[in-house]
N, C-alpha and C positions, 0 to 999 in steps of 0.2 A: 560505245554508242549503243543506245537502246534500239532494238529492232522496230519498236513502234514508231520512233522518230523517223527512221529510214522509210518505213512503209507509208507514212503520212506525208512525206515531203519528196516529190519526184527528183528534184536536183540533188538532194542528199543521197538518195538511193542510187541514181545513175552515176554520180561521181564516186561513191564508195565502191560500187561494182567495177567501175572503170579503174580505180586505184588497184584493186585486186588483180585485174588483167595486166596492168602496167607492171606490177611487181613480178608476176610470172614472166612476162616478156623480157623484163630486164634481167631476170635470173638466166634466161637463155642467152642473152647478149653477153653476160659475164662469163658463161661457160665457153663462149666463142672468143673470149678475151677482148671484147669491145667495151672496155671499161668506161671510157670517157663518155660515150653516148649513153650507155646504161645509167651512169650516175646522173647526167643532166635530165634524161627522160624520167627517171625515178623521182627526182626532186620536183620537177614541174608537174608531172602527171598526178602525183599524190597531193600536191598543193592545191589543186582545184577544189577537191572535196574539203580539205582542211579549212580553206578560206570560206567556202559556202557554209560550213558548219559554224565557223566563228561568226559569220553574219547573222546567225539565228539568235545570238544574244547581243546584238548591236545596241548601243546606247541611244541611238537616234536613227531617224530615217536616212539622214546623210551618212551616218556611220555604216548603216546597212548597205547603201548604194556603193560606198567606197570599198567595202569588203567584197561585194559581188563584182565590182570592177577588177579588183585584184585577182579574183577567181577567173574572170574572163581573160585577163592578161596571162595568167598561168596556162590557160587553155590554149592561147595563141602560141606560147612558147612550146607547149607540148606538140601542137600541130607542126611546128617547124622541125622538131627532132623526129617526129614520125615521118615526115616527108623525106628527110635525109635517109632514114632507114628504108623507106619504100623505094627510093631511087638508087640507093647504093647496092652494088653487087655484093653477094655473100652475106646479106643480112636476112634474118628470118622474116617471113611474110607478116605484115602488120595491118592488112586491109580492115580486119575486124575492129582493131583499135581506132583506126581513122574514122570508120563509120560511127562507132560509139561516141567519139569526140565531136563529130558533126552534130549529133543529137544533143549533146551537152551544150554545145555552142548556141544552138537554136533556143534552148530553154533559158540559158543565161541571158541571151539577147532579149527575150520576152520579159524576163524578170526585171531587167534594167529599164527597158522602155516603159513598162507598167509602173515601176516604182518612181520613175522620174516624172510621170504625168500626174500622179496623185498628190 
């Protein structure tokens, strides 16, 4: 991914940076032998940005909206896994990830509501 594309598109930048944080967090989970949660969180957490990136080359407005909805669904799944980590004893602290995800969710919501109106 080109740096210029990330710098020009807030949702791509935020979701890319979030993916890097998720990767790091999941590495800590794996060191603690929390493999199932690590795998699920890694898949959904990195899929947000992957779907947002894919939406950039959508074939139509409807295709763009669909891909961004998929990104939003992945964000909801990620929120679930992070809530489990947050409330489960013996899991590393993940408040920063939760806050970053809230920011991503707000932007995805704005993108979707704006896209549907036009």
